[in-house]
Chimera marker file (.cmm) of the C-alpha trace (Angstrom):
<marker_set name="trace">
<marker id="1" x="-21.006" y="26.691" z="17.303" r="1" g="1" b="0" radius="0.5"/>
<marker id="2" x="-23.590" y="23.528" z="17.610" r="1" g="1" b="0" radius="0.5"/>
<marker id="3" x="-23.638" y="20.500" z="14.980" r="1" g="1" b="0" radius="0.5"/>
<marker id="4" x="-26.760" y="18.966" z="15.000" r="1" g="1" b="0" radius="0.5"/>
<marker id="5" x="-27.757" y="15.594" z="14.998" r="1" g="1" b="0" radius="0.5"/>
<marker id="6" x="-26.266" y="13.855" z="11.831" r="1" g="1" b="0" radius="0.5"/>
<marker id="7" x="-24.230" y="16.530" z="10.840" r="1" g="1" b="0" radius="0.5"/>
<marker id="8" x="-20.683" y="16.205" z="9.225" r="1" g="1" b="0" radius="0.5"/>
<marker id="9" x="-17.841" y="18.621" z="8.723" r="1" g="1" b="0" radius="0.5"/>
<marker id="10" x="-14.819" y="18.575" z="7.416" r="1" g="1" b="0" radius="0.5"/>
<marker id="11" x="-11.912" y="20.987" z="8.511" r="1" g="1" b="0" radius="0.5"/>
<marker id="12" x="-10.486" y="23.156" z="11.021" r="1" g="1" b="0" radius="0.5"/>
<marker id="13" x="-12.548" y="25.125" z="13.755" r="1" g="1" b="0" radius="0.5"/>
<marker id="14" x="-10.040" y="28.128" z="15.259" r="1" g="1" b="0" radius="0.5"/>
<marker id="15" x="-12.626" y="29.383" z="17.956" r="1" g="1" b="0" radius="0.5"/>
<marker id="16" x="-10.545" y="29.969" z="21.230" r="1" g="1" b="0" radius="0.5"/>
<marker id="17" x="-13.562" y="31.457" z="22.831" r="1" g="1" b="0" radius="0.5"/>
<marker id="18" x="-16.379" y="29.855" z="21.941" r="1" g="1" b="0" radius="0.5"/>
<marker id="19" x="-17.779" y="26.380" z="22.607" r="1" g="1" b="0" radius="0.5"/>
<marker id="20" x="-18.089" y="23.737" z="20.205" r="1" g="1" b="0" radius="0.5"/>
<marker id="21" x="-20.819" y="21.116" z="20.958" r="1" g="1" b="0" radius="0.5"/>
<marker id="22" x="-21.417" y="17.823" z="18.929" r="1" g="1" b="0" radius="0.5"/>
<marker id="23" x="-24.927" y="16.341" z="19.169" r="1" g="1" b="0" radius="0.5"/>
<marker id="24" x="-26.045" y="12.779" z="18.652" r="1" g="1" b="0" radius="0.5"/>
<marker id="25" x="-24.376" y="11.139" z="15.528" r="1" g="1" b="0" radius="0.5"/>
<marker id="26" x="-22.704" y="14.608" z="14.446" r="1" g="1" b="0" radius="0.5"/>
<marker id="27" x="-19.402" y="13.513" z="12.773" r="1" g="1" b="0" radius="0.5"/>
<marker id="28" x="-16.308" y="16.119" z="12.574" r="1" g="1" b="0" radius="0.5"/>
<marker id="29" x="-13.142" y="15.265" z="10.679" r="1" g="1" b="0" radius="0.5"/>
<marker id="30" x="-10.337" y="18.047" z="11.219" r="1" g="1" b="0" radius="0.5"/>
<marker id="31" x="-9.281" y="19.580" z="14.467" r="1" g="1" b="0" radius="0.5"/>
<marker id="32" x="-10.690" y="21.660" z="16.586" r="1" g="1" b="0" radius="0.5"/>
<marker id="33" x="-9.286" y="24.572" z="18.734" r="1" g="1" b="0" radius="0.5"/>
<marker id="34" x="-11.906" y="25.819" z="21.495" r="1" g="1" b="0" radius="0.5"/>
<marker id="35" x="-13.131" y="27.037" z="24.927" r="1" g="1" b="0" radius="0.5"/>
<marker id="36" x="-15.012" y="24.093" z="25.315" r="1" g="1" b="0" radius="0.5"/>
<marker id="37" x="-15.639" y="21.124" z="23.260" r="1" g="1" b="0" radius="0.5"/>
<marker id="38" x="-18.355" y="18.712" z="24.133" r="1" g="1" b="0" radius="0.5"/>
<marker id="39" x="-19.071" y="15.203" z="22.070" r="1" g="1" b="0" radius="0.5"/>
<marker id="40" x="-22.795" y="14.249" z="22.893" r="1" g="1" b="0" radius="0.5"/>
<marker id="41" x="-24.052" y="10.680" z="22.591" r="1" g="1" b="0" radius="0.5"/>
<marker id="42" x="-22.873" y="8.690" z="19.719" r="1" g="1" b="0" radius="0.5"/>
<marker id="43" x="-20.814" y="11.784" z="17.705" r="1" g="1" b="0" radius="0.5"/>
<marker id="44" x="-17.469" y="10.975" z="16.635" r="1" g="1" b="0" radius="0.5"/>
<marker id="45" x="-14.459" y="13.169" z="16.614" r="1" g="1" b="0" radius="0.5"/>
<marker id="46" x="-11.733" y="12.234" z="14.238" r="1" g="1" b="0" radius="0.5"/>
<marker id="47" x="-8.525" y="14.062" z="14.855" r="1" g="1" b="0" radius="0.5"/>
<marker id="48" x="-6.758" y="14.586" z="11.560" r="1" g="1" b="0" radius="0.5"/>
<marker id="49" x="-3.258" y="13.830" z="12.740" r="1" g="1" b="0" radius="0.5"/>
<marker id="50" x="-1.348" y="15.409" z="9.184" r="1" g="1" b="0" radius="0.5"/>
<marker id="51" x="-2.869" y="18.605" z="10.401" r="1" g="1" b="0" radius="0.5"/>
<marker id="52" x="-0.046" y="18.847" z="12.902" r="1" g="1" b="0" radius="0.5"/>
<marker id="53" x="2.725" y="19.258" z="10.528" r="1" g="1" b="0" radius="0.5"/>
<marker id="54" x="1.220" y="20.773" z="7.618" r="1" g="1" b="0" radius="0.5"/>
<marker id="55" x="2.953" y="23.877" z="6.319" r="1" g="1" b="0" radius="0.5"/>
<marker id="56" x="2.688" y="26.520" z="3.446" r="1" g="1" b="0" radius="0.5"/>
<marker id="57" x="4.990" y="24.448" z="1.079" r="1" g="1" b="0" radius="0.5"/>
<marker id="58" x="2.946" y="21.210" z="1.321" r="1" g="1" b="0" radius="0.5"/>
<marker id="59" x="0.803" y="21.578" z="-2.049" r="1" g="1" b="0" radius="0.5"/>
<marker id="60" x="-1.786" y="19.327" z="-0.632" r="1" g="1" b="0" radius="0.5"/>
<marker id="61" x="-2.846" y="21.878" z="2.025" r="1" g="1" b="0" radius="0.5"/>
<marker id="62" x="-4.703" y="24.856" z="0.449" r="1" g="1" b="0" radius="0.5"/>
<marker id="63" x="-5.105" y="26.968" z="3.856" r="1" g="1" b="0" radius="0.5"/>
<marker id="64" x="-2.653" y="27.161" z="6.770" r="1" g="1" b="0" radius="0.5"/>
<marker id="65" x="-2.580" y="29.628" z="9.447" r="1" g="1" b="0" radius="0.5"/>
<marker id="66" x="0.917" y="30.879" z="9.350" r="1" g="1" b="0" radius="0.5"/>
<marker id="67" x="0.318" y="33.791" z="12.301" r="1" g="1" b="0" radius="0.5"/>
<marker id="68" x="-2.039" y="35.365" z="13.900" r="1" g="1" b="0" radius="0.5"/>
<marker id="69" x="-2.594" y="38.094" z="16.330" r="1" g="1" b="0" radius="0.5"/>
<marker id="70" x="-5.378" y="38.038" z="19.504" r="1" g="1" b="0" radius="0.5"/>
<marker id="71" x="-6.348" y="40.901" z="21.050" r="1" g="1" b="0" radius="0.5"/>
<link id1="1" id2="2" r="1" g="1" b="0" radius="0.2"/>
<link id1="2" id2="3" r="1" g="1" b="0" radius="0.2"/>
<link id1="3" id2="4" r="1" g="1" b="0" radius="0.2"/>
<link id1="4" id2="5" r="1" g="1" b="0" radius="0.2"/>
<link id1="5" id2="6" r="1" g="1" b="0" radius="0.2"/>
<link id1="6" id2="7" r="1" g="1" b="0" radius="0.2"/>
<link id1="7" id2="8" r="1" g="1" b="0" radius="0.2"/>
<link id1="8" id2="9" r="1" g="1" b="0" radius="0.2"/>
<link id1="9" id2="10" r="1" g="1" b="0" radius="0.2"/>
<link id1="10" id2="11" r="1" g="1" b="0" radius="0.2"/>
<link id1="11" id2="12" r="1" g="1" b="0" radius="0.2"/>
<link id1="12" id2="13" r="1" g="1" b="0" radius="0.2"/>
<link id1="13" id2="14" r="1" g="1" b="0" radius="0.2"/>
<link id1="14" id2="15" r="1" g="1" b="0" radius="0.2"/>
<link id1="15" id2="16" r="1" g="1" b="0" radius="0.2"/>
<link id1="16" id2="17" r="1" g="1" b="0" radius="0.2"/>
<link id1="17" id2="18" r="1" g="1" b="0" radius="0.2"/>
<link id1="18" id2="19" r="1" g="1" b="0" radius="0.2"/>
<link id1="19" id2="20" r="1" g="1" b="0" radius="0.2"/>
<link id1="20" id2="21" r="1" g="1" b="0" radius="0.2"/>
<link id1="21" id2="22" r="1" g="1" b="0" radius="0.2"/>
<link id1="22" id2="23" r="1" g="1" b="0" radius="0.2"/>
<link id1="23" id2="24" r="1" g="1" b="0" radius="0.2"/>
<link id1="24" id2="25" r="1" g="1" b="0" radius="0.2"/>
<link id1="25" id2="26" r="1" g="1" b="0" radius="0.2"/>
<link id1="26" id2="27" r="1" g="1" b="0" radius="0.2"/>
<link id1="27" id2="28" r="1" g="1" b="0" radius="0.2"/>
<link id1="28" id2="29" r="1" g="1" b="0" radius="0.2"/>
<link id1="29" id2="30" r="1" g="1" b="0" radius="0.2"/>
<link id1="30" id2="31" r="1" g="1" b="0" radius="0.2"/>
<link id1="31" id2="32" r="1" g="1" b="0" radius="0.2"/>
<link id1="32" id2="33" r="1" g="1" b="0" radius="0.2"/>
<link id1="33" id2="34" r="1" g="1" b="0" radius="0.2"/>
<link id1="34" id2="35" r="1" g="1" b="0" radius="0.2"/>
<link id1="35" id2="36" r="1" g="1" b="0" radius="0.2"/>
<link id1="36" id2="37" r="1" g="1" b="0" radius="0.2"/>
<link id1="37" id2="38" r="1" g="1" b="0" radius="0.2"/>
<link id1="38" id2="39" r="1" g="1" b="0" radius="0.2"/>
<link id1="39" id2="40" r="1" g="1" b="0" radius="0.2"/>
<link id1="40" id2="41" r="1" g="1" b="0" radius="0.2"/>
<link id1="41" id2="42" r="1" g="1" b="0" radius="0.2"/>
<link id1="42" id2="43" r="1" g="1" b="0" radius="0.2"/>
<link id1="43" id2="44" r="1" g="1" b="0" radius="0.2"/>
<link id1="44" id2="45" r="1" g="1" b="0" radius="0.2"/>
<link id1="45" id2="46" r="1" g="1" b="0" radius="0.2"/>
<link id1="46" id2="47" r="1" g="1" b="0" radius="0.2"/>
<link id1="47" id2="48" r="1" g="1" b="0" radius="0.2"/>
<link id1="48" id2="49" r="1" g="1" b="0" radius="0.2"/>
<link id1="49" id2="50" r="1" g="1" b="0" radius="0.2"/>
<link id1="50" id2="51" r="1" g="1" b="0" radius="0.2"/>
<link id1="51" id2="52" r="1" g="1" b="0" radius="0.2"/>
<link id1="52" id2="53" r="1" g="1" b="0" radius="0.2"/>
<link id1="53" id2="54" r="1" g="1" b="0" radius="0.2"/>
<link id1="54" id2="55" r="1" g="1" b="0" radius="0.2"/>
<link id1="55" id2="56" r="1" g="1" b="0" radius="0.2"/>
<link id1="56" id2="57" r="1" g="1" b="0" radius="0.2"/>
<link id1="57" id2="58" r="1" g="1" b="0" radius="0.2"/>
<link id1="58" id2="59" r="1" g="1" b="0" radius="0.2"/>
<link id1="59" id2="60" r="1" g="1" b="0" radius="0.2"/>
<link id1="60" id2="61" r="1" g="1" b="0" radius="0.2"/>
<link id1="61" id2="62" r="1" g="1" b="0" radius="0.2"/>
<link id1="62" id2="63" r="1" g="1" b="0" radius="0.2"/>
<link id1="63" id2="64" r="1" g="1" b="0" radius="0.2"/>
<link id1="64" id2="65" r="1" g="1" b="0" radius="0.2"/>
<link id1="65" id2="66" r="1" g="1" b="0" radius="0.2"/>
<link id1="66" id2="67" r="1" g="1" b="0" radius="0.2"/>
<link id1="67" id2="68" r="1" g="1" b="0" radius="0.2"/>
<link id1="68" id2="69" r="1" g="1" b="0" radius="0.2"/>
<link id1="69" id2="70" r="1" g="1" b="0" radius="0.2"/>
<link id1="70" id2="71" r="1" g="1" b="0" radius="0.2"/>
</marker_set>
C-alpha cells in the first residue's frame, strides 16, 4: 500500500502481511497494523490514541473489529 505525495488518509489499516509506505507530504491519521511501515521524508503519521480503547458500545465508533481469524 503506497500513499503518494500530498495524499491524506483518515482511518485504520489492518494489513499484517503488507508493506505500508508513505511518500513525501503524505498524511495518515488513525492507526496501522502492517508487516512493514515506512515514512519517507516529510510524511506525517498521527496515531489516534482513542482507537486503542474503542469498543462496540461507543456511539462515536461506527466500525470496530470485535474478532477475526487468520489462516
